[in-house]
Every structure is written in C-alpha cells, then in structure tokens.
N, C-alpha and C positions, 0 to 999 in steps of 0.2 A: 630301604630306599624310601624317600619322601615322595608322596604322590604329586603329580603335576596338577596345578590348579590355574584357573584363569581362562580367559578367552581372548581371541583376537580375530579380526575380520580383515580379509584382503579383498579388494574389488578390482577387477580388470575391466577397462573400458572396452566397449564393442568396437569392432573394426568398421562398423557402419555408422556414419555420422548423419544424424537427422538435424534439420534446421530448427532454430528457435523463433525465427521471425525478427530477430534483433541483430543479425549479422551485418557488420559494416559492408557497404556495397556501393558501387557506382553503376547505375543503369538497371540492375536487378531489383525487383520489387517482391517483398514477401506476400504470400497469399495463403490463407488458411483454408484447408480442404480436408474434411473428415477428421478434424482434430490434429492434423499434421500441417506443417508449413512447407510450402514449395517456394522456390525462388523463380519468379517469372523472368524468362530470358529476354534481354533487350533486343530491339531491332538492329542496333549497331553494337560496336564494341562496348564491353563493360567488364567489371570484375566483382568478386565477392571474397570475403575473408573468413577463414575458420581459424580459431585460436586454440592454443594449448595442445598442439599435436606434436608428438615425438615420432619422428620418421625413422628411427633406428630400426633396421631390418625390413623396412617397407620398400618394396620394389615397384609398386604400381598403385594406381587409384582409378576407380571407375566412377565417372560422373553419370548418374542415372537421370535420363531425360524422359519426359512424357509430354503428350500433346493431345489436342483435340483433333487436329488434322495434321498428318505427317508433313514435316518441312520438305521443301523442294530443293534444299541445298544442304551442304555439310557444315559442321561447326568445327572450329579448332579451339583447343584450350591449351593454355600454358599454366604450369604450376611454378610459383615464384615464392622465395623466402622473404618474409618480413615487410614486403612492400609490393605494390602493383608493378613496379619496375625493378624489383629486387633481383637477386640471383636466380636465374632460370635453372630449375631442377628437373623439368620434364615438359614434354609436349605430347599432345594426342589429339585425335579427332573422332567425330562421329560421322560416318558416311551417310549419304542420303538414304533414308529408310525405305522399306517396301511400302507400297501404297496402303496396305491394310495394317501396318504395324502401329501399335498404340504406345510403344515406348522403345527406347534404345539406350545405348551407353557410349560415352567417349572414354576410351581406354588411354590412360596417360602412363607411360613408362617413366619411372623416376630414377634420377642419378642417386647413388648412395649418399645418405646424410648420416653422419655419425656424431657422437658426442652426447647422446642421451638427453638433449635439451628440448623443452617444450617451446614451440615456435609458432608464429603466425604463418599460415600458408594462404597465398592469394591465388585464386583461379581466375585467369584472364580469358574472357570469351572473345572470339573473333569469328564472325560469319564469313563463309567462303562463297563469293558470288551470290549474294542474297537475291532471292526472287520472291516477290509477294510479301504478304504479312506473316510473321512468325507468331504463332500462339502456342508456346511451349514453356515448360517449367522444369526445374531440377528438383528431384525428390530427395536426393541425398548423395553421399559419397561413401564408397566402399574401398578401404585401404587393404592392400594385400601384400603378402610376402613373396609372391610369385611374379 
C-alpha cells in the first residue's frame, strides 16, 4: 500500500463573535477598550450588523452587555435576516440588572434557519421605558445550539 502524504487544515469559527470596530450600525458606536472593541449602546433605538453567519443548528444567541453603572431599565433585542427590517428570526431581552452587577446578557431564542448559507444578521436594539442616561456597551455575541 502506498503511504499517505500531504497535509490539510480545517478551521472552525468560534461560537463567540467579537467586534472589529467596523460593523455597519445605526446608533451604536465602536469603542476600543483593552485591545477589544465594544459597541456602545445608543440612548434610543438602533441596530448593528454581523456578517457571514451560518445559523444552521443555532437555536439562540446571547448578547453580552457591560456597563459602568447598571441600567435602570430593560433592553429588547430583535434578530433579523439581511436587513434591519428583514425577516424576524428571534426576540429577547435583558432584564433590569442587580444594583451591583457589572454585566448581563440578553438571551435571544432563534427560529430555525436552514440552508447552510452565510447571511447578515441585524440586531435591533429597543430600550424599554428608558430612565436616565445609559452608559453601556456590547462586548460580543455567543451563538448556541441550545
């Protein structure tokens, strides 16, 4: 038998998406902190886009939020395909955090998306009964099969 020769490499993307600071957005502003980019959450509604995501087998996404002072109101997020007003594939919210909490997450349960295609996902932010000034950012997204 002839020996096998050659090499190949396969790379699997992480289920955690970090921001590059160049994401298309309305209202969200990139901010570099410790060599990582956060997206600063707007005071009113807004959206940001992540590109080249295959949602096959993905059932939820967590939007990781952090702040200097805990917000006094909850946030709603919608996940939409290919446009800020595109097909709604999921909704979630982050409840009002505890007074000493430094971070939290909005859990978005997603409808099944099949086809194995890479798509743009838009995350639309909607504050719920905003009170005071919001000083918070999003540190990343974690996609999950649960």
